[in-house]
C-alpha positions in Angstrom: 0.3 -4.5 -39.2 1.5 -1.0 -39.9 -0.3 0.5 -42.9 0.0 4.2 -42.2 3.0 6.4 -41.1 2.9 9.9 -39.7 6.3 11.5 -39.7 7.6 14.4 -37.7 9.8 16.5 -40.0 12.6 18.2 -38.1 15.2 15.7 -36.8 13.2 12.8 -38.3 13.4 13.3 -42.1 15.7 16.3 -42.3 18.5 17.8 -40.2 17.6 21.3 -39.4 19.1 21.6 -35.9 21.9 23.9 -36.9 19.5 26.3 -38.7 16.9 26.3 -35.9 19.6 26.8 -33.2 21.1 29.7 -35.2 17.6 31.3 -35.6 16.9 30.8 -31.9 20.2 32.3 -30.9 19.4 35.3 -33.1 16.1 35.7 -31.1 18.2 35.6 -27.9 20.6 38.2 -29.2 17.8 40.5 -30.3 16.3 40.2 -26.8 19.6 40.8 -25.1 20.2 37.3 -23.8 23.3 35.1 -24.1 23.4 32.5 -26.8 22.9 28.9 -26.0 25.5 26.2 -26.8 24.4 23.2 -28.8 24.3 21.0 -25.6 22.2 23.7 -23.8 19.8 24.1 -26.7 19.2 20.3 -27.1 18.6 20.0 -23.3 16.2 22.9 -23.1 14.3 23.1 -26.4 10.9 21.6 -26.3 7.5 21.5 -28.1 5.1 23.2 -28.1 7.8 25.8 -28.4 5.7 28.5 -26.7 6.6 26.6 -23.5 10.3 27.1 -24.4 10.0 30.8 -25.0 7.8 31.4 -22.0 10.6 30.0 -19.9 13.3 32.3 -21.3 11.5 35.3 -22.8 8.1 35.5 -21.1 7.8 39.3 -21.7 8.3 39.2 -25.5 5.2 38.7 -27.6 4.9 35.6 -29.8 4.5 37.9 -32.9 7.9 39.6 -32.2 9.5 36.2 -31.5 8.3 34.8 -34.8 9.4 37.9 -36.7 12.9 37.6 -35.3 13.0 33.8 -35.7 11.6 33.4 -39.3 13.6 36.4 -40.6 16.9 34.7 -39.6 15.7 31.2 -40.4 15.1 32.1 -44.0 18.7 33.2 -44.3 20.2 29.9 -43.0 17.8 27.2 -44.0 20.0 26.3 -47.0 22.1 24.4 -44.5 19.2 21.9 -44.0 19.8 18.5 -45.5 17.9 15.1 -45.6 18.9 12.8 -42.8 20.7 9.5 -43.7 18.3 6.7 -44.6 15.3 9.1 -44.9 14.9 8.8 -48.7 15.3 5.0 -48.6 12.7 4.8 -45.9 10.2 6.9 -47.9 10.9 4.8 -51.0 10.3 1.7 -48.8 6.9 3.1 -47.7 5.9 3.7 -51.3 7.0 0.3 -52.4 4.9 -1.3 -49.6 1.9 0.8 -50.4 1.9 2.7 -47.0 0.0 5.9 -46.6 2.4 8.6 -45.4 1.8 12.0 -43.7 3.8 14.8 -42.1 2.8 16.5 -38.9 5.2 19.3 -38.0 5.5 22.7 -36.3 7.6 24.0 -39.3 6.0 26.9 -41.0 4.3 26.2 -44.4 6.7 28.2 -46.5 9.8 26.7 -44.8 8.4 23.2 -45.1 7.6 23.5 -48.8 11.1 24.9 -49.6 12.8 22.1 -47.6 10.6 19.3 -49.0 11.2 20.4 -52.6 14.9 20.8 -52.1 15.0 17.3 -50.6 12.7 16.0 -53.3 10.4 14.4 -50.6 7.1 15.9 -51.7 6.2 13.0 -54.0 6.4 10.6 -51.1 4.0 12.5 -48.8 0.2 12.0 -49.1 -0.5 15.1 -47.1 1.5 17.5 -44.9 0.0 19.1 -41.8 2.4 22.0 -41.1 2.7 25.0 -38.8 1.0 22.9 -36.0 2.0 24.4 -32.6 0.6 21.5 -30.6 0.5 18.2 -32.5 -1.8 16.6 -29.9 -4.6 19.0 -31.2 -4.3 17.7 -34.7 -3.7 13.9 -34.5 -7.3 12.9 -34.1 -8.3 15.1 -37.1 -5.7 13.3 -39.3 -7.0 9.9 -38.2 -10.6 10.9 -38.9 -10.0 12.8 -42.1 -8.1 10.0 -43.7 -10.0 7.2 -42.0 -6.8 5.7 -40.5 -7.1 2.8 -38.1 -5.1 3.8 -35.0 -3.7 0.3 -34.4 -2.4 0.3 -38.0 -0.8 3.8 -37.7 2.7 4.7 -36.6 4.0 8.1 -35.5 7.8 8.6 -35.9 9.5 11.5 -34.3 12.6 12.7 -32.4 11.0 14.5 -29.5 9.0 13.8 -26.4 6.1 15.8 -27.8 5.9 13.4 -30.8 5.6 10.4 -28.4 3.0 12.2 -26.4 1.1 13.0 -29.6 1.1 9.4 -30.6 -0.2 8.3 -27.2 -2.9 11.0 -27.3 -4.0 9.6 -30.7 -3.8 6.0 -29.6 -1.3 5.1 -32.3 2.0 3.4 -32.2 5.2 5.4 -31.6 8.8 5.2 -32.6 11.5 7.6 -31.3 14.6 8.2 -33.5 18.0 9.4 -32.2 18.7 11.6 -35.2 17.2 14.8 -33.9 16.6 17.1 -30.9 16.0 14.8 -27.9 18.6 12.5 -26.5 18.2 8.9 -25.4 17.3 9.7 -21.8 14.6 12.2 -22.9 13.1 9.8 -25.4 13.1 6.9 -22.9 11.3 9.2 -20.4 8.5 9.6 -22.9 8.1 5.8 -23.2 7.7 5.2 -27.0 6.9 1.7 -28.2 10.4 1.6 -29.8 13.6 3.6 -30.0 15.8 3.3 -33.1 19.1 4.8 -34.0 17.8 5.9 -37.4 15.2 5.2 -40.1 17.5 2.6 -41.7 17.3 0.5 -38.6 13.5 0.8 -38.5 13.2 0.0 -42.2 15.1 -3.3 -41.7 13.0 -4.1 -38.6 9.7 -3.6 -40.4 10.9 -5.6 -43.4 12.0 -8.5 -41.2 8.8 -8.5 -39.2 6.5 -8.1 -42.1 5.4 -4.6 -41.1 4.7 -5.6 -37.5 6.3 -3.2 -35.0 6.9 -6.0 -32.5 8.2 -9.4 -33.4 6.0 -12.5 -33.0 6.4 -14.1 -29.6 7.9 -17.6 -30.1 9.8 -18.0 -26.8 13.2 -18.0 -28.5 15.9 -15.7 -27.1 17.8 -13.9 -29.9 21.4 -15.0 -30.2 24.1 -12.5 -29.1 25.6 -10.2 -31.7 29.3 -10.3 -32.3 30.9 -6.9 -32.6 34.5 -5.5 -32.9 35.8 -2.2 -31.7 39.2 -0.7 -31.1 41.1 1.9 -29.2 42.9 3.8 -32.0 46.2 5.4 -31.1 47.9 8.4 -32.8 51.1 7.2 -34.5 53.2 10.2 -33.2 51.6 11.4 -29.9 50.3 8.1 -28.5 46.9 9.8 -27.9 43.8 7.7 -28.1 40.8 8.6 -30.4 37.5 8.9 -28.4 34.2 9.6 -29.9 30.7 10.3 -28.6 27.5 8.8 -29.9 23.7 9.2 -29.3 23.2 5.4 -29.2 25.3 5.1 -26.1 23.3 7.7 -24.2 25.6 10.5 -25.4 28.5 8.9 -23.6 32.1 8.6 -25.0 33.5 5.4 -26.4 35.4 3.8 -29.3 34.4 3.1 -32.9 33.3 -0.3 -34.0 30.4 -2.4 -35.1 29.0 -5.8 -36.1 30.8 -8.6 -37.8 29.1 -9.6 -41.0 28.6 -13.2 -42.0 31.6 -14.7 -43.8 33.8 -11.8 -42.6 36.9 -12.2 -40.4 37.0 -10.2 -37.2 40.0 -8.2 -38.3 38.4 -7.5 -41.7 35.3 -6.4 -39.9 37.3 -4.1 -37.6 39.1 -2.4 -40.5 35.8 -1.9 -42.4 34.0 -0.5 -39.3 36.9 1.9 -38.4 37.1 3.2 -42.0 33.3 3.7 -42.2 33.1 5.5 -38.8 36.3 7.5 -38.7 37.8 7.4 -42.3 41.0 6.1 -40.8 43.1 3.1 -42.0 45.0 1.3 -39.2 48.0 -0.8 -38.6 49.3 -2.9 -35.7 46.0 -4.5 -34.8 46.3 -6.4 -31.6 43.5 -8.2 -29.6 43.1 -7.0 -26.1 40.0 -8.6 -24.5 36.5 -9.9 -24.9 33.5 -8.6 -23.0 29.8 -9.6 -22.6 27.4 -6.7 -22.8 24.0 -7.9 -21.8 21.0 -5.5 -21.6 23.1 -2.4 -20.9 20.9 0.6 -19.9 23.6 2.8 -21.5 22.8 1.4 -24.9 19.7 2.7 -26.7 18.0 -0.7 -26.9 18.0 -4.0 -25.1 20.7 -6.2 -26.7 23.3 -8.9 -25.9 26.7 -8.1 -27.5 29.9 -10.1 -27.5 32.5 -7.3 -27.7 35.8 -8.2 -29.2 38.1 -5.3 -28.2 41.4 -4.4 -30.0 44.0 -1.7 -30.0 45.7 -0.4 -33.2 47.6 2.6 -34.6 46.2 5.1 -37.1 47.9 5.3 -40.4 48.8 8.7 -41.9 47.1 11.0 -43.0 45.0 11.4 -39.9 41.9 12.9 -41.5 39.1 11.9 -39.2 35.7 12.1 -40.8 32.8 10.9 -38.7 29.8 9.2 -40.3 26.2 9.7 -39.0 26.8 7.4 -36.0 28.9 9.8 -34.0 28.6 13.5 -33.0 32.1 14.5 -32.0 35.6 13.1 -31.5 38.8 14.0 -29.6 42.4 12.8 -29.5 43.4 12.6 -25.8 46.2 11.2 -23.7 45.0 8.0 -22.0 44.8 9.5 -18.5 42.7 12.4 -19.8 40.3 10.0 -21.6 39.3 8.7 -18.2 37.9 12.1 -17.4 35.2 11.8 -20.1 31.8 10.3 -19.4 32.7 6.9 -20.8 30.4 4.0 -21.4 31.2 1.0 -19.3 32.7 -1.3 -21.9 35.1 1.5 -22.9 36.1 2.0 -19.3 36.9 -1.7 -19.1 39.0 -1.6 -22.3 40.9 1.5 -21.3 41.6 0.1 -17.8 43.1 -3.0 -19.5 45.2 -0.9 -21.7 46.4 1.4 -18.8 47.7 -1.7 -16.9 49.4 -3.3 -19.9 52.2 -2.7 -22.3 49.8 -2.1 -25.2 49.8 1.7 -24.8 53.6 2.0 -25.0 53.8 0.7 -28.6 53.0 3.5 -31.0 
């Protein structure tokens, strides 16, 4: 049973990626290097961050790097916000009587300012901050607070967090809300990967604070989901969006059908939640089985009910936390994206039918 949780901070409880990337690019500019794109930064950035700077700026002293970084970071850390589900998860921990800690590389002054702004301080028993290599601190935390390793969980968004958990002999969960993508987290082999802390909260509640479900020999039933290719009412372009939970691949919006909810009602709700769009002209296209896809962030069996529809004006697309970017594209150009397999199947069906001509 999980009784203690150690949190990473950045990318786990707060979203500081834009601020960290800006401060890092400031360092690069000062050193005469080209800035990194978001994709490059997420692919290259690692902890301990000395390893990152040794790769790109081996001749610059750590003192100079920190002077540049922290000077710029102070100017842009107002952009840092709590991640979705973080507060609810911390409240869940308090309600369950769990002991909670933070283990982070974030500087003491930065962490205090961020934690107070987010109003998270009251939920943390102790914070261990400014830690360059978390593996060097994990055993001290366990000993200092007399934490039983098998009752302790480390939650983080980076490979270094998973390595730290393994070094300390504690359980590990990787979250897809931060710096490392699904492939990077899988390579670190955590005990579990979740999309966000809300999913983990639900899992722990259902399993009575056990990280893994009791083995009873029963296979979970498939999950029924709905999704749609949304077409632009004037141009006929299709809305594509990219999400961490499908390995950073491009796909379509959609989600689970709730109990007592019709499939069309579920589709309208999910599309509104994920894109802010209302739709008309909903038409069923096909059904797919998706069993244990390696493209998805966890092992699952989905029954995918796929539709097409037309967006209703005004076309003000607002993505929720589940997606990272979107694009309206002509159908032939959509095939040039790195599509997940179920989306390829749907778009192929649409390309060879009369559906796409009706907009």
